[in-house]
N, C-alpha and C positions, 0 to 999 in steps of 0.2 A: 452542445457544450455541457460541461459538468454542472453548470449552474442551472440549466434548464431541462436536462434529460433525466427523466425519472426511471429510465430503464436500466441504467448502470447500477449494478449491485456489487460486482466484484471487479477490482482493478489491480493488475500486476504491472509494474513499471520496471523495465530493465535497462541497465547501462545508460543512465541519463543523469544530467545535472538538474536538480529540482530547484526551480526558481521560486521566489516569494510570490509571484503571480499565480503559479500553479498551486502552491500551498494554499493560497487564499481561496482559489476555486475549490480545492479539495475540502477545505474547512467549511465552506458554504454548503457544498453537497452533503457533507456529513451532518451538518447541523439542521438542514432544511429537508432532507430526503430520508425518510425512514427505510427506503429500499437500499441505500448505499451503506453496506455493512462490512465490506471486506477490502483491505488495502495492503498491498505488499510491494516493497522496493527491493530489487535485486541489483547488486553492483552499481548502486546509484550514489551520487554525491548529494547529500542532504546536510545543510548546516545544522548545528546543534539547536539553534533557535527555531528553525523550521520543524525539526524533528520533535522538539518539545511541544510545539503548537499542535502537531498531528497526534502526539501521544495523549494530549488532553481529550481528544475525541474518543479514544479507547477507554481512558480512565472514567469518563462520564457516561459510558455505556452506549454511545452513538455508533461506534464501530465494534463489531464482535471479534474481528481479527485485524491486527496491525503487525506487520513484520518489516524489519530492516535487516537485510542479509548482505554480507560482503561478497559472496559468490554470485556468479550469473545463475539465473533460474535454470537454464538447461543443464548446467553441471549438477545442481542440487537434485533435479529430477532424475538424472542419470544415476547418481549415487543412491538415491532412494530405490530406484528400479533394481540396481545391482544387489542391494541389501535384501530385497524381497526374493530375488532369484537364488541367493545363497542360503536361504533358510531351509 
């Protein structure tokens, strides 16, 4: 689980509804584990309150990367790949 696994460093969550229970586990992992530094949400439903709590991890330096994106991850990666090919 997030609260006990020290091997999780990067986590990308797609097309999910983020519960307060998951947010609590993510906050715990971010505060207690120096290895958990990268968190992204793609096409997820995250309440403003839960998003603000997670943003605090980024603002206090516990997370090096935090992103909330409206599009699915696969679509963003496809667009990024197409941009690279068109250069």
